[in-house]
N, C-alpha and C positions, 0 to 999 in steps of 0.2 A: 517342656516350655522353657524358653530362654530367659535367663536371669541377666539383668543389666545393672551396672553400677556407674553412677555419676561419680567419677574419681578425680582426686587431686593428689598426685604422687608426692607432693611436698607436705601433705597433711598426715600426721601420725595416725589419727583415727581412721582416715581413709585407707591407709596402708594396712592397718590392723584388720579392718573389715574385709578387705580383699583377701588377705592371708587366711582369715577365718573361713571364708567361702571356699578357697582353694584347698584348705585342709580337709574340708568335707566333700571333696571331689567335685565341687561346682566350679566350672570354668566360665565366669560371667563375661558378657560383652562389656568391655571397658570403654566408657565414654569419657574422654578428657573434657569435661564440661566447660572448663575455662577457655579451651580452644574451639569447642563446638557446643555453644550454649543451647539449652533447650528453647524451643519457641514458646510463645505464650500459651498456645493450645496444649502443648505437652506439660508445661508447668501447671496449668489449670487442672489437667487430668490427674497429675501426680498429687497435687494438693488435695483433690477429692479422695484419692486412694488413701492418703495419709490422714484424712479427716482433720485437716489443718486449715486455718486461716493463713493467708500469705505471711502474716507477721510471725507465724510459728516456724517458718522456713527461712526467714531473713536473718542474716548475721548482723545483729544490732550493734556489735562492737566494732564493726568496720568503720573506718573514717568516712568512707563513701556514703554510708548510711546517714551520717550526720550532715555531710556536705550536700546531699540531695534532699535533705529535709524529710526523710522517710518516717520520722517519728511523729509526723503530723497525723493526728487521729481522724482528720477529715478526708484523708486519701482513701480512694475506693480500692476494692479488691483488684480491679483491672489496672489501676495505676501502679499498685505495688507489684503485680505480676509483670507489667511492662518494664518496670525498673529492674527486676531480677533478670528478665530476658536480655535487657540491654547491658546489664552489669553483672555477669555471672559470679563474680567474686562475692556478691551478696548472698548467694545461695548456700545454706547450711550443707555440710558434706559429712560423709558420703550419703547418697540416696541409693537404695537398692530397690529394683523393680522386678517383680516376678508375676507376669500375667496381669491380673487386675488388683494386685496387692503391692504395697510399697512400704518401706521402713527407712528411717534415718538411723545410720550406724553410730549413734551416740547414746550409750556405749555400743561398741561393735556387735555385741551379743543380741541387740535389738533385732537384727536382720534374720536371726535364726527362726523367728516365728513365721516368716513368710517363704522360707525355702524348703 
């Protein structure tokens, strides 16, 4: 089964997670998600795999989060997912996907439970 990582090479946790996978002989498909953002259906699927509400995968510290008013508790799941798909910098990184399982690499060792 192919392992995929939503990767941002400028992020230390993302680099550490990728290195951890490679040290274990796993050569994941690398998706530079800032350049090729996941579509809403894929985000929805990954959130289900992670057992997370969209707020659990949004980077709330990003200025864009505040600018877009995403802290509004009245926003729906679909509205939050649409915002992440349109603004991939809002997506927490890295995300590793293996079949029907996914994990956020914070800390990087989190991904070891799914590979």
